[in-house]
N, C-alpha and C positions, 0 to 999 in steps of 0.2 A: 582267793585265801586258802591255805594248806587246813585239812582237817586234823584232829587231834590223833597223834600215835594211839594204839592200843598197846596193853601189856605185852600181848604177843609179838608186835610187830616191833617192841622195842627191844624185846629179849634175841630177836632175830637179828636185829640190827648190832647189839651188843656181841653176840656170837660171830656177827659176819666182819667187824671190824677188829675183834680179837683175833679171828682165823688170818687176817691181812697183816696185822702187828706179828703174828709168830715168825719168829725167825731175825726178823730186825732186832738190832744189837742196841743197846742204850746210847743215847747221845751223851757223849761226856758232857759235861759242863763246860770244860775249857773247850769245847769242839760248838756250842751253842753259837748260832747266829748272832753276829752282832749289828746287824740293820734290819730292816723292814718289818714286819706285822704279819700276824697269822691267826685266823680263826681256827677253831678245831672244833668238828661237830661231833657228837657221841652220843653215848647213853651210860648211865649210872645204872648198877644194881645195888641193891641193898637188903639185907635180912635185917629181921626184929626181933628181938627175944626179950624178955625180963633182964633187966640191969642186975648185976650180980650174977646171971648167969656167965655161961663162957661159950667161945664160940662154935664150940662142940653142940651144946645143947640144939635142939631142934629149933626152928625159927617158927615164929608165930605167924609171921607174913612175909613176902620179899614185895619191895618197892623196885619199880624202875623210874627213870623220869630222863629227860634230853637232857644233854650237857652240850654248854658251848663255853670254849677255854679261848682266852682271846690274848694273845701273846705280843706284846711290844719288844721286841728285841733290841730295837734301837736304845730305849728307855728301862733295858731288863726291868720289865715288868709284869704280870700277868694278873688276868683277873674271870670274871665268867659270869655265868648262872646254869641254876638246876631248874626245870619248869616241866610241866606236863608231866606231872605225879601219876603213877599207875600203882593201883594193888593188885596182887595175885586172885585176895580175894573178895574186894570190893569194888573195884575198877577204879574206874577217873577219882582223881583226889584234887581239891583244890588247892593253891598255892604254888610259891616259887621261891627257891633261895637265890641269894646274890653272894657270888663268891667276890670278897672284898679284893681289892687291889694290893698284892704284895710284890718283895724285889724278888727276883730270880737270884738262886745261887749259882755262881759260876766256879765258884772257888774249891768249895769243899767235897770232895766224891761221898763222903763217908753220909752225907744227909741228903734227904731229896731234894729235887732242883727249884721246887716249890713248895711251900707249907700254909694253908690259907684257910679262912674261917669262910663258910657258906651259912649267910643267915637269913632267916625270911619267914614268913608264916606258913604251916602247911597241915591239912586235915591230916589225922591220922585216928580213926576208930571212932568218928563222927565229931572229933575235937578238934578245932582247928585253934593252933595257939604258935606262940614263936619258938620255933627250932634252931638249933646249931649244929654244923658238922666240922670236923677238922676234914680238910683236903688237903692229902699229900701227893704229890705228883712227879713226874719227870719225862724227859722227851726220847723217843725212839727215832732210829734209823738215821743213815748218814746225812739228812739234812732236815733234822727234828721233824718228820712230816707225820707223828702222831704224837699224843699225850695221853698216859694213864696212870691209876693211881689207886690209891685208898680213900676210904672214908668212912668216920669214925665219931661215934659223939653220942652222948647220955640225952633224952628229950621225956619231958615229962607226959603221964597219962592221968586219968582218974583212978585208974588201978594199980598206981605205981612207974615208977620211971622205966623207960624201955631204951634197951640197948641196939643202937644201928650201926652195924657194920658193914661195909659192902667195899666198890671198887668202881671206877670207870675208865672207859677208854674212849679217845676219840681220835679224828684223824682229818687234814687239812682237804 
């Protein structure tokens, strides 16, 4: 059984996979594989701010999580999950989010190759509640060997809504 990664370990993995992806060009939607299945493992990094603020405001906290993206290229579908959440200030957090299956965009280069919703229950500041994030992603490399993108959502808390923004990177 694998031990749960710490915040520091997840940050190191995020930076390592991002370094590996540096220099890879985006996989054009028309060049995505049409057969096969691929699993991408990586890390998400998210900043928490009061809702109504902006991305330049200081973060209240930074979260990390493991990310699994599953691409069924033959069916043109993507799904996945986010688990093993950690807070820079509070350590390990309970909960997980499921990335609902969505169709791949193979035709319009002006939009992300996939836009999905990650939903589930997640503890933040001692409160476990239903949470939701919008996941926008694309593939990189000549054989779509990496995937990454953005995360964004507004989530409730006792002290008011919180804005969650960040990104994820994962490799085969």
